[in-house]
Backbone bond lengths (Angstrom), bond angles and torsions (degrees), N, CA, C in turn:
res aa  C-N    CA-C-N  psi(-1)  N-CA   C-N-CA  omega(-1)  CA-C   N-CA-C  phi
1 M - - - 1.430 - - 1.523 110.36 -
2 R 1.389 115.89 -38.94 1.539 114.84 176.77 1.500 112.01 -67.03
3 T 1.343 120.30 -28.04 1.473 122.43 177.50 1.537 112.04 -66.40
4 I 1.440 111.74 -39.25 1.391 117.37 176.57 1.560 113.62 -62.93
5 F 1.388 115.04 -43.06 1.362 119.71 177.29 1.510 115.71 -61.42
6 I 1.386 115.04 -40.62 1.368 117.65 176.46 1.481 117.89 -63.22
7 F 1.367 109.72 -37.92 1.505 120.81 176.29 1.519 111.76 -59.60
8 V 1.385 114.02 -51.52 1.408 120.83 179.84 1.615 112.30 -60.79
9 A 1.330 113.21 -38.45 1.484 115.78 -178.92 1.507 106.07 -69.71
10 L 1.326 121.92 -42.91 1.420 120.81 -177.53 1.645 108.56 -67.01
11 L 1.261 120.91 -36.28 1.385 122.91 -178.79 1.493 107.56 -66.43
12 S 1.354 119.40 -41.19 1.467 123.77 177.06 1.448 111.04 -61.23
13 M 1.358 118.68 -39.12 1.469 119.02 -179.42 1.572 110.83 -67.73
14 L 1.311 113.65 -41.63 1.431 117.85 178.16 1.455 118.30 -59.29
15 T 1.395 112.80 -46.59 1.429 120.51 -175.99 1.541 108.22 -74.67
16 S 1.334 120.91 -19.23 1.382 118.51 -176.87 1.506 112.17 -93.19
17 C 1.310 114.31 -2.99 1.594 119.17 173.88 1.444 109.87 -71.28
18 A 1.359 113.58 143.58 1.399 120.35 173.55 1.426 113.97 -73.57
19 S 1.423 115.18 131.15 1.477 122.65 178.79 1.538 108.36 -72.38
20 K 1.326 117.44 132.93 1.447 120.68 179.11 1.481 109.71 -71.47
21 P 1.396 117.16 128.75 1.470 119.14 -179.82 1.429 110.83 -76.25
22 P 1.356 117.37 157.95 1.572 121.40 178.17 1.510 112.69 -55.49
23 D 1.274 115.84 144.03 1.409 124.98 -178.08 1.535 110.49 -64.29
24 N 1.338 113.14 -50.84 1.535 117.53 179.83 1.459 115.65 -109.68
25 Q 1.279 119.18 99.59 1.344 126.37 -166.05 1.627 114.08 -90.39
26 D 1.376 110.36 -4.94 1.335 119.96 179.01 1.571 116.04 -92.14
27 N 1.312 114.22 -4.85 1.484 120.23 178.03 1.505 111.74 -133.02
28 I 1.339 117.30 107.07 1.368 126.15 -172.93 1.593 112.53 -61.32
29 C 1.340 114.99 -28.08 1.489 118.22 179.91 1.577 105.14 -71.20
30 K 1.306 116.79 -33.60 1.506 115.95 -176.41 1.557 107.85 -79.22
31 I 1.233 116.91 -32.57 1.429 123.20 173.11 1.546 115.02 -57.09
32 F 1.372 112.39 -50.29 1.428 115.49 177.90 1.583 112.52 -72.59
33 S 1.348 115.06 -22.88 1.467 117.96 177.94 1.488 110.50 -67.91
34 E 1.403 113.47 -42.25 1.465 123.13 -174.92 1.524 108.36 -79.53
35 K 1.344 120.11 -37.86 1.465 121.28 174.43 1.584 111.70 -104.04
36 S 1.258 109.27 93.76 1.533 112.51 -168.62 1.419 116.12 -63.71
37 S 1.269 123.18 -19.97 1.443 122.51 -177.44 1.563 110.07 -101.46
38 W 1.215 120.95 -8.53 1.499 125.38 -174.50 1.523 108.27 -66.86
39 Y 1.287 126.12 -40.72 1.342 120.61 -177.68 1.482 114.42 -67.20
40 R 1.345 117.05 -39.76 1.444 123.92 178.19 1.528 110.36 -61.42
41 L 1.385 116.19 -39.63 1.429 119.64 177.76 1.529 114.93 -71.85
42 A 1.341 119.10 -36.34 1.351 122.76 178.65 1.529 112.96 -76.33
43 N 1.354 113.28 -27.11 1.430 119.58 174.55 1.625 112.80 -69.00
44 K 1.291 104.79 -38.54 1.549 114.91 -177.64 1.599 107.48 -68.79
45 S 1.295 112.79 -38.13 1.513 114.75 176.79 1.511 112.41 -67.83
46 E 1.318 117.93 -38.04 1.452 122.60 177.28 1.528 109.93 -64.36
47 E 1.292 118.99 -41.86 1.471 120.56 179.01 1.498 113.01 -65.89
48 K 1.304 110.33 -37.59 1.572 118.08 -177.16 1.502 112.37 -75.73
49 W 1.357 119.72 -41.03 1.436 122.27 -176.55 1.542 119.54 -115.71
50 G 1.473 112.35 -2.86 1.407 112.26 177.45 1.475 116.58 76.00
51 A 1.225 115.11 12.24 1.429 121.70 -177.32 1.615 110.50 -102.84
52 P 1.464 116.61 116.92 1.347 122.20 -169.35 1.518 113.15 -54.63
53 I 1.247 117.79 143.88 1.517 120.69 178.78 1.580 110.63 -57.06
54 H 1.313 119.18 -45.48 1.382 118.72 -175.79 1.484 115.17 -66.62
55 V 1.373 118.21 -25.92 1.493 121.97 177.97 1.499 103.18 -76.87
56 Q 1.265 120.34 -50.33 1.560 119.30 -178.23 1.520 108.49 -55.42
57 M 1.254 122.34 -49.66 1.443 129.13 -173.49 1.511 113.71 -59.04
58 S 1.476 109.55 -44.82 1.456 116.41 179.71 1.540 109.64 -64.06
59 I 1.273 117.76 -43.20 1.446 117.67 -176.55 1.569 108.92 -67.42
60 L 1.323 119.94 -40.37 1.371 121.03 179.75 1.496 110.96 -65.12
61 R 1.303 119.91 -37.19 1.387 126.79 174.15 1.597 110.59 -56.29
62 Q 1.309 112.91 -51.06 1.477 114.25 -177.52 1.570 116.39 -69.85
63 E 1.286 110.61 -26.98 1.545 114.09 -176.22 1.577 110.20 -80.29
64 S 1.317 116.09 -36.26 1.537 118.71 -170.75 1.473 114.33 -135.46
65 S 1.285 123.16 -6.72 1.357 125.39 -169.31 1.549 113.60 52.76
66 F 1.337 113.43 30.96 1.403 129.73 -178.68 1.577 109.34 57.80
67 Q 1.314 114.47 40.47 1.518 120.59 168.96 1.421 106.98 -95.60
68 N 1.363 116.35 132.97 1.505 110.75 -172.59 1.527 111.83 -98.15
69 R 1.407 118.67 -0.98 1.445 116.96 175.72 1.544 114.93 -120.49
70 V 1.341 114.77 15.12 1.491 122.38 -173.35 1.598 103.49 -65.89
71 K 1.346 111.97 142.80 1.433 123.18 174.70 1.616 106.69 -131.97
72 P 1.369 111.84 155.90 1.605 113.72 173.42 1.530 107.77 -59.09
73 E 1.217 113.87 155.18 1.426 123.45 172.81 1.558 111.61 -61.95
74 R 1.342 118.69 149.12 1.462 120.51 174.46 1.583 109.54 -75.98
75 E 1.336 110.36 149.57 1.524 111.49 173.21 1.541 107.47 -78.77
76 K 1.258 115.38 167.94 1.528 114.94 -175.51 1.478 102.99 -115.39
77 L 1.412 111.37 130.72 1.481 115.81 169.56 1.420 116.51 -86.71
78 F 1.293 113.34 126.76 1.538 116.57 -174.06 1.508 111.47 63.90
79 G 1.346 114.00 23.35 1.481 118.25 -178.66 1.459 122.24 76.35
80 V 1.392 115.07 -3.99 1.490 116.45 -176.64 1.493 110.02 -141.99
81 I 1.296 125.03 -27.69 1.425 121.82 -175.95 1.625 109.54 -87.14
82 P 1.277 116.33 121.76 1.510 117.56 174.13 1.535 110.95 -53.43
83 W 1.329 112.05 132.35 1.509 115.34 -177.54 1.544 108.01 -127.28
84 K 1.226 115.83 -145.38 1.448 118.12 -177.91 1.489 110.79 -74.26
85 R 1.447 112.80 154.12 1.483 120.15 176.36 1.510 111.69 -72.87
86 K 1.373 117.27 153.13 1.401 117.94 -174.29 1.563 113.42 -67.48
87 S 1.364 115.70 -23.17 1.490 123.26 177.84 1.497 112.23 -156.12
88 S 1.276 111.70 178.96 1.517 118.89 -178.27 1.528 107.73 -91.01
89 A 1.361 118.60 5.83 1.474 119.61 -170.43 1.476 107.09 -59.41
90 L 1.434 122.16 146.77 1.406 125.23 177.24 1.583 109.60 -154.93
91 G 1.331 113.27 151.02 1.399 123.98 170.85 1.471 119.05 70.65
92 Y 1.367 116.07 -163.00 1.467 121.77 -177.65 1.476 114.34 -50.02
93 T 1.367 118.93 -38.83 1.510 121.77 -170.08 1.481 110.47 -91.97
94 Q 1.349 120.48 -23.04 1.342 131.32 -172.49 1.655 107.78 56.06
95 A 1.215 117.71 30.62 1.470 129.00 171.94 1.549 106.54 -65.52
96 I 1.383 113.69 135.97 1.405 119.02 175.01 1.489 112.62 -78.44
97 D 1.316 119.84 168.21 1.429 123.00 -171.19 1.676 107.49 -60.91
98 G 1.262 120.81 -45.37 1.410 121.37 -173.50 1.555 110.82 -68.99
99 T 1.278 120.25 -38.17 1.477 121.52 173.51 1.474 115.21 -65.45
100 W 1.380 113.19 -41.99 1.456 116.24 174.98 1.521 115.36 -62.46
101 D 1.346 115.73 -42.00 1.457 125.16 176.52 1.586 107.97 -56.12
102 W 1.316 118.55 -42.74 1.397 126.60 177.29 1.566 109.18 -56.42
103 Y 1.269 115.06 -58.41 1.416 121.84 179.46 1.515 111.27 -53.41
104 K 1.381 115.86 -49.62 1.475 112.11 -176.70 1.524 112.58 -65.75
105 K 1.262 117.79 -37.47 1.446 123.51 178.60 1.491 112.95 -58.50
106 E 1.285 113.02 -55.34 1.532 124.30 -174.96 1.521 109.85 -63.84
107 N 1.314 118.81 -29.50 1.507 124.12 -171.67 1.583 107.81 -106.28
108 N 1.332 119.06 0.58 1.379 125.61 -177.96 1.546 112.01 51.52
109 K 1.445 112.43 53.87 1.472 116.10 -178.15 1.513 103.73 -130.73
110 P 1.370 114.99 79.07 1.403 116.73 -172.25 1.688 112.77 -70.74
111 L 1.324 111.60 -16.39 1.473 114.31 -179.85 1.541 113.10 -103.33
112 A 1.257 118.47 11.22 1.464 124.25 -179.71 1.507 107.43 -61.52
113 S 1.326 121.41 140.25 1.371 126.15 -175.18 1.532 110.99 -129.94
114 R 1.277 115.91 139.44 1.454 120.68 179.14 1.505 114.59 -73.08
115 V 1.297 117.42 -15.09 1.562 120.97 174.76 1.538 110.82 -89.58
116 N 1.200 119.36 -1.18 1.467 125.42 -178.81 1.524 107.28 -98.70
117 F 1.274 121.05 120.38 1.401 126.06 -174.74 1.515 111.30 -62.85
118 A 1.376 117.24 -43.43 1.464 119.85 179.43 1.519 112.36 -56.91
119 D 1.339 115.73 -40.39 1.475 123.17 -177.78 1.616 106.66 -72.22
120 A 1.296 110.29 -45.39 1.529 115.61 -177.92 1.507 115.45 -62.13
121 V 1.314 116.55 -38.85 1.496 119.46 -179.50 1.529 108.15 -76.04
122 D 1.256 118.67 -35.46 1.535 122.95 175.67 1.519 107.16 -64.51
123 F 1.324 119.41 -44.43 1.473 120.83 179.52 1.563 108.02 -61.88
124 T 1.279 117.53 -40.67 1.525 117.09 -175.51 1.560 110.11 -67.79
125 G 1.339 113.99 -38.56 1.545 113.81 175.18 1.427 112.39 -67.98
126 W 1.332 122.07 -33.12 1.508 128.03 177.49 1.450 107.20 -65.36
127 Y 1.321 118.65 -43.75 1.507 120.52 -174.34 1.509 110.50 -71.20
128 I 1.338 114.86 -41.47 1.411 117.80 175.41 1.528 114.24 -60.57
129 N 1.352 117.94 -36.74 1.390 123.26 176.09 1.580 110.46 -67.39
130 K 1.360 115.70 -40.35 1.467 120.56 176.43 1.564 107.60 -60.93
131 T 1.260 119.45 -46.47 1.387 122.49 178.88 1.484 114.77 -56.72
132 A 1.335 114.24 -44.37 1.505 121.27 175.77 1.515 110.00 -56.02
133 S 1.371 118.99 -40.49 1.423 126.02 -175.73 1.522 110.02 -77.07
134 I 1.345 117.53 -50.86 1.446 122.03 -174.36 1.552 113.67 -77.47
135 N 1.255 118.78 -42.08 1.409 126.37 -169.08 1.608 111.89 -105.37
136 K 1.361 109.83 -4.15 1.549 116.41 -175.36 1.380 117.00 49.33
137 I 1.413 116.48 42.23 1.497 126.33 176.08 1.530 109.54 -100.98
138 S 1.346 115.91 125.81 1.428 116.47 178.56 1.451 114.15 -56.23
139 K 1.357 112.28 148.95 1.633 114.15 -176.93 1.485 106.90 -68.63
140 N 1.331 119.53 -20.21 1.518 120.27 -175.91 1.562 109.48 -90.82
141 D 1.376 118.87 -2.83 1.316 119.00 -178.34 1.467 112.95 -89.09
142 T 1.382 118.27 81.10 1.336 120.48 -167.03 1.575 112.74 -63.20
143 Y 1.303 117.20 -37.30 1.529 120.14 -178.32 1.529 111.31 -55.88
144 N 1.325 118.26 -53.14 1.462 124.37 -175.80 1.571 110.84 -74.06
145 Q 1.436 113.27 -34.17 1.443 115.27 177.58 1.592 107.18 -62.48
146 Y 1.349 120.49 -40.89 1.423 117.63 -176.65 1.475 110.45 -71.12
147 L 1.333 122.47 -36.10 1.437 120.51 174.03 1.534 111.59 -58.01
148 A 1.265 116.94 -45.23 1.491 117.78 -178.68 1.486 107.68 -71.69
149 Y 1.351 123.26 -27.64 1.549 120.42 176.33 1.480 108.22 -68.78
150 H 1.369 118.67 -41.25 1.374 118.04 -175.21 1.574 117.11 -77.69
151 E 1.365 110.89 -31.41 1.476 116.57 -172.79 1.609 107.05 -100.50
152 G 1.256 117.99 -10.16 1.430 119.65 -175.15 1.581 111.73 82.72
153 H 1.215 117.18 161.18 1.438 121.08 -178.42 1.422 118.02 -59.48
154 G 1.480 111.58 -42.68 1.475 119.45 -179.11 1.552 106.08 -71.53
155 G 1.309 119.06 -46.24 1.478 119.16 175.72 1.574 116.65 -58.26
156 Y 1.281 114.46 -34.33 1.462 112.33 175.71 1.450 113.36 -67.60
157 K 1.344 114.54 -39.84 1.420 119.56 -179.59 1.457 113.59 -61.25
158 K 1.323 118.64 -35.95 1.454 128.85 177.38 1.535 109.20 -74.82
159 G 1.287 122.15 -20.98 1.338 124.98 -178.24 1.594 114.02 78.12
160 T 1.348 114.22 35.88 1.512 115.34 -173.32 1.552 110.83 -71.38
161 Y 1.346 112.36 -17.66 1.567 109.91 177.98 1.433 111.78 -78.31
162 K 1.268 124.16 -10.53 1.472 125.71 -177.80 1.539 114.30 -62.95
163 S 1.367 116.39 -24.43 1.442 118.79 177.34 1.532 111.26 -99.73
164 K 1.285 117.35 6.78 1.439 121.22 177.53 1.497 114.03 -110.55
165 E 1.288 114.22 84.85 1.523 118.18 -177.97 1.461 109.99 -58.52
166 W 1.365 118.82 -38.84 1.433 121.61 -178.70 1.593 113.04 -59.39
167 L 1.316 112.65 -35.34 1.431 117.10 -178.46 1.511 113.00 -73.73
168 I 1.364 112.64 -39.42 1.408 122.26 178.24 1.501 108.41 -61.29
169 E 1.330 118.80 -38.73 1.430 123.50 176.16 1.613 109.74 -61.47
170 V 1.338 112.74 -51.04 1.445 118.32 178.13 1.521 112.22 -54.24
171 A 1.287 117.91 -44.96 1.391 123.80 -177.65 1.584 111.29 -63.09
172 R 1.346 116.13 -34.67 1.467 121.09 171.10 1.540 113.19 -61.00
173 K 1.311 109.74 -41.74 1.543 116.02 -179.15 1.432 109.94 -66.33
174 V 1.407 119.51 -42.66 1.461 123.20 178.36 1.484 106.93 -61.53
175 K 1.207 120.81 -45.78 1.657 123.73 178.91 1.537 105.02 -56.91
176 M 1.294 121.48 -52.59 1.490 122.62 -174.48 1.504 106.55 -59.35
177 R 1.312 116.92 -49.48 1.474 118.57 -177.05 1.522 110.55 -59.21
178 A 1.365 116.51 -38.84 1.500 120.42 -179.04 1.551 107.75 -63.77
179 N 1.249 114.18 -47.79 1.578 118.60 174.32 1.532 109.03 -51.91
180 R 1.284 117.83 -48.15 1.481 117.80 -178.58 1.413 109.07 -63.80
181 Y 1.391 121.06 -50.15 1.468 120.80 178.80 1.544 115.97 -55.10
182 E 1.373 112.09 -32.90 1.487 116.65 -177.71 1.526 107.40 -73.75
183 S 1.273 122.71 -37.71 1.391 126.98 177.95 1.523 107.25 -65.01
184 Q 1.336 118.40 -51.48 1.492 119.29 -176.45 1.551 107.52 -62.58
185 L 1.280 120.07 -45.41 1.424 123.60 -178.18 1.544 111.92 -55.95
186 S 1.337 118.75 -36.30 1.348 123.62 172.64 1.524 118.52 -54.60
187 E 1.284 111.67 -22.29 1.554 119.10 -175.32 1.516 107.61 -97.07
188 C 1.359 119.71 -22.15 1.448 117.47 -170.33 1.571 111.88 -126.85
189 E 1.323 119.29 -4.14 1.423 118.14 -168.17 1.609 111.32 -69.37
190 D 1.323 114.79 -30.96 1.500 118.85 -180.00 1.615 109.51 -58.01
191 N 1.318 112.79 -35.55 1.514 117.30 179.23 1.514 110.30 -63.70
192 F 1.350 115.61 -47.34 1.444 120.26 -175.95 1.535 105.30 -70.77
193 S 1.267 121.85 -37.58 1.523 119.03 -176.91 1.530 111.05 -70.38
194 K 1.286 117.40 -33.41 1.511 120.07 172.32 1.513 111.61 -66.90
195 K 1.344 119.77 -38.63 1.451 119.43 175.13 1.528 113.13 -65.06
196 F 1.365 114.19 -37.48 1.378 122.31 177.59 1.541 116.15 -61.20
197 L 1.386 108.46 -36.13 1.465 119.32 -174.46 1.607 107.85 -89.86
198 G 1.327 115.02 -10.14 1.385 116.73 177.51 1.499 113.35 81.24
199 I 1.340 116.20 23.60 1.433 120.03 177.22 1.486 114.53 -70.03
200 F 1.339 117.98 -34.71 1.516 126.75 171.41 1.417 112.53 -145.93
Protein backbone atom coordinates (compact mmCIF):
# COMPACT_ATOMS: atom_id res chain seq x y z
CA MET A 1 0.00 0.00 0.00
CA ARG A 2 2.82 2.37 0.93
CA THR A 3 4.57 1.60 -2.38
CA ILE A 4 1.42 2.50 -4.32
CA PHE A 5 1.12 5.75 -2.38
CA ILE A 6 4.72 6.70 -3.15
CA PHE A 7 4.23 5.85 -6.85
CA VAL A 8 1.08 7.98 -7.09
CA ALA A 9 2.83 10.87 -5.31
CA LEU A 10 5.82 10.70 -7.66
CA LEU A 11 3.54 10.49 -10.70
CA SER A 12 1.64 13.53 -9.48
CA MET A 13 4.88 15.47 -9.05
CA LEU A 14 6.05 14.57 -12.54
CA THR A 15 2.77 15.48 -14.23
CA SER A 16 2.58 18.77 -12.37
CA CYS A 17 5.99 19.92 -13.55
CA ALA A 18 6.01 22.55 -16.24
CA SER A 19 7.16 21.32 -19.63
CA LYS A 20 10.13 23.28 -20.94
CA PRO A 21 9.12 25.30 -24.02
CA PRO A 22 11.21 25.05 -27.22
CA ASP A 23 14.37 27.17 -27.28
CA ASN A 24 13.88 28.60 -30.78
CA GLN A 25 10.22 29.42 -31.30
CA ASP A 26 10.78 31.34 -34.52
CA ASN A 27 11.68 28.22 -36.49
CA ILE A 28 9.15 25.42 -36.71
CA CYS A 29 11.76 22.94 -37.94
CA LYS A 30 13.82 23.52 -34.80
CA ILE A 31 10.68 23.30 -32.64
CA PHE A 32 9.85 19.87 -34.05
CA SER A 33 13.47 18.75 -33.83
CA GLU A 34 13.57 19.63 -30.15
CA LYS A 35 10.08 18.34 -29.34
CA SER A 36 10.20 14.98 -31.07
CA SER A 37 6.51 14.07 -30.65
CA TRP A 38 5.03 17.44 -31.58
CA TYR A 39 5.15 17.02 -35.36
CA ARG A 40 3.31 13.70 -35.15
CA LEU A 41 0.65 15.23 -32.88
CA ALA A 42 0.22 18.37 -35.00
CA ASN A 43 0.04 16.27 -38.15
CA LYS A 44 -2.57 14.02 -36.53
CA SER A 45 -4.65 17.10 -35.71
CA GLU A 46 -4.31 18.38 -39.26
CA GLU A 47 -5.48 15.06 -40.69
CA LYS A 48 -8.40 14.90 -38.25
CA TRP A 49 -9.64 18.50 -38.50
CA GLY A 50 -8.14 19.83 -41.73
CA ALA A 51 -6.36 22.61 -39.85
CA PRO A 52 -2.90 23.33 -41.32
CA ILE A 53 0.02 22.64 -39.00
CA HIS A 54 1.50 26.10 -39.49
CA VAL A 55 -1.79 27.78 -38.51
CA GLN A 56 -2.21 25.65 -35.40
CA MET A 57 1.36 26.19 -34.26
CA SER A 58 1.32 29.95 -34.86
CA ILE A 59 -1.82 30.32 -32.75
CA LEU A 60 -0.36 28.21 -29.93
CA ARG A 61 2.86 30.22 -30.07
CA GLN A 62 0.93 33.46 -29.71
CA GLU A 63 -1.29 32.25 -26.91
CA SER A 64 1.27 30.68 -24.59
CA SER A 65 4.76 30.76 -26.10
CA PHE A 66 4.42 26.96 -25.81
CA GLN A 67 4.31 27.13 -22.00
CA ASN A 68 1.98 24.46 -20.71
CA ARG A 69 1.05 25.96 -17.33
CA VAL A 70 0.87 29.67 -18.09
CA LYS A 71 -2.11 31.62 -16.70
CA PRO A 72 -3.25 35.23 -17.08
CA GLU A 73 -1.75 37.70 -14.63
CA ARG A 74 -3.65 38.46 -11.46
CA GLU A 75 -5.42 41.77 -11.12
CA LYS A 76 -4.14 44.04 -8.35
CA LEU A 77 -6.39 45.05 -5.48
CA PHE A 78 -5.66 48.67 -4.55
CA GLY A 79 -2.92 48.51 -7.15
CA VAL A 80 -0.65 46.26 -5.06
CA ILE A 81 -2.39 43.19 -3.62
CA PRO A 82 -2.56 40.18 -6.00
CA TRP A 83 -6.25 39.43 -6.63
CA LYS A 84 -8.31 37.38 -9.05
CA ARG A 85 -6.98 36.34 -12.45
CA LYS A 86 -8.43 38.14 -15.46
CA SER A 87 -9.88 34.89 -16.86
CA SER A 88 -9.84 31.11 -16.44
CA ALA A 89 -7.48 30.70 -19.41
CA LEU A 90 -4.80 28.05 -18.91
CA GLY A 91 -2.05 26.17 -20.66
CA TYR A 92 -0.86 25.89 -24.23
CA THR A 93 -4.20 26.96 -25.71
CA GLN A 94 -5.20 29.63 -23.17
CA ALA A 95 -8.73 28.29 -23.61
CA ILE A 96 -11.15 29.36 -20.89
CA ASP A 97 -13.03 26.80 -18.80
CA GLY A 98 -16.29 26.99 -20.76
CA THR A 99 -14.68 26.51 -24.17
CA TRP A 100 -12.50 23.69 -22.90
CA ASP A 101 -15.53 21.94 -21.37
CA TRP A 102 -17.33 22.26 -24.72
CA TYR A 103 -14.37 20.58 -26.45
CA LYS A 104 -14.19 17.76 -23.89
CA LYS A 105 -17.92 17.06 -24.07
CA GLU A 106 -18.21 17.18 -27.85
CA ASN A 107 -15.19 14.92 -28.33
CA ASN A 108 -15.93 12.58 -25.41
CA LYS A 109 -12.59 13.39 -23.79
CA PRO A 110 -13.39 13.95 -20.09
CA LEU A 111 -9.73 13.71 -19.07
CA ALA A 112 -8.35 16.09 -21.72
CA SER A 113 -5.98 18.64 -20.21
CA ARG A 114 -4.88 22.08 -21.36
CA VAL A 115 -1.38 21.39 -20.03
CA ASN A 116 -0.96 18.35 -22.31
CA PHE A 117 0.32 19.17 -25.80
CA ALA A 118 -1.53 16.29 -27.46
CA ASP A 119 -4.87 17.57 -26.14
CA ALA A 120 -3.93 21.21 -26.75
CA VAL A 121 -3.05 20.79 -30.42
CA ASP A 122 -6.14 18.62 -30.99
CA PHE A 123 -8.25 21.36 -29.40
CA THR A 124 -6.66 23.98 -31.66
CA GLY A 125 -7.44 21.94 -34.76
CA TRP A 126 -10.99 21.36 -33.51
CA TYR A 127 -11.51 25.08 -32.84
CA ILE A 128 -10.17 26.07 -36.26
CA ASN A 129 -12.59 23.56 -37.80
CA LYS A 130 -15.46 25.00 -35.72
CA THR A 131 -14.57 28.51 -36.85
CA ALA A 132 -14.61 27.40 -40.48
CA SER A 133 -18.10 25.96 -39.93
CA ILE A 134 -19.60 28.70 -37.75
CA ASN A 135 -17.91 31.82 -39.10
CA LYS A 136 -17.23 30.57 -42.63
CA ILE A 137 -13.51 31.40 -42.32
CA SER A 138 -11.06 29.35 -44.38
CA LYS A 139 -8.82 27.11 -42.29
CA ASN A 140 -5.88 28.66 -44.15
CA ASP A 141 -6.91 32.22 -43.21
CA THR A 142 -4.68 32.60 -40.16
CA TYR A 143 -5.53 36.27 -39.65
CA ASN A 144 -9.28 35.83 -39.27
CA GLN A 145 -8.95 32.42 -37.63
CA TYR A 146 -6.91 34.04 -34.86
CA LEU A 147 -9.39 36.88 -34.40
CA ALA A 148 -12.19 34.32 -33.99
CA TYR A 149 -10.01 32.25 -31.65
CA HIS A 150 -9.36 35.27 -29.45
CA GLU A 151 -12.83 36.85 -29.52
CA GLY A 152 -14.89 33.68 -29.72
CA HIS A 153 -17.28 32.81 -32.52
CA GLY A 154 -19.99 35.15 -31.25
CA GLY A 155 -17.56 38.01 -30.69
CA TYR A 156 -16.16 37.61 -34.18
CA LYS A 157 -19.66 37.71 -35.69
CA LYS A 158 -20.35 40.95 -33.80
CA GLY A 159 -17.04 42.41 -34.97
CA THR A 160 -15.76 43.08 -31.44
CA TYR A 161 -12.19 43.01 -32.75
CA LYS A 162 -12.77 46.05 -34.96
CA SER A 163 -12.33 48.47 -32.07
CA LYS A 164 -9.19 46.70 -30.82
CA GLU A 165 -6.29 47.96 -32.88
CA TRP A 166 -3.83 46.11 -30.65
CA LEU A 167 -5.59 42.81 -31.40
CA ILE A 168 -5.64 43.48 -35.12
CA GLU A 169 -1.87 44.04 -34.93
CA VAL A 170 -1.42 40.78 -33.02
CA ALA A 171 -3.48 38.94 -35.65
CA ARG A 172 -1.20 40.33 -38.35
CA LYS A 173 1.82 39.00 -36.44
CA VAL A 174 0.19 35.59 -36.06
CA LYS A 175 -0.45 35.54 -39.82
CA MET A 176 3.15 36.53 -40.62
CA ARG A 177 4.48 33.86 -38.26
CA ALA A 178 2.22 31.23 -39.83
CA ASN A 179 3.51 32.18 -43.28
CA ARG A 180 7.08 31.83 -42.01
CA TYR A 181 6.31 28.50 -40.37
CA GLU A 182 4.73 27.25 -43.61
CA SER A 183 7.80 28.22 -45.62
CA GLN A 184 10.15 26.62 -43.09
CA LEU A 185 8.08 23.45 -42.88
CA SER A 186 8.23 23.03 -46.66
CA GLU A 187 11.99 22.61 -46.26
CA CYS A 188 11.98 20.07 -43.44
CA GLU A 189 8.63 18.28 -43.28
CA ASP A 190 9.81 15.34 -45.37
CA ASN A 191 12.35 14.50 -42.66
CA PHE A 192 9.71 14.48 -39.94
CA SER A 193 7.28 12.54 -42.13
CA LYS A 194 9.90 9.85 -42.74
CA LYS A 195 10.66 9.58 -39.02
CA PHE A 196 6.93 9.40 -38.33
CA LEU A 197 6.56 6.55 -40.85
CA GLY A 198 9.65 4.83 -39.45
CA ILE A 199 11.64 5.09 -42.70
CA PHE A 200 14.76 5.97 -40.67
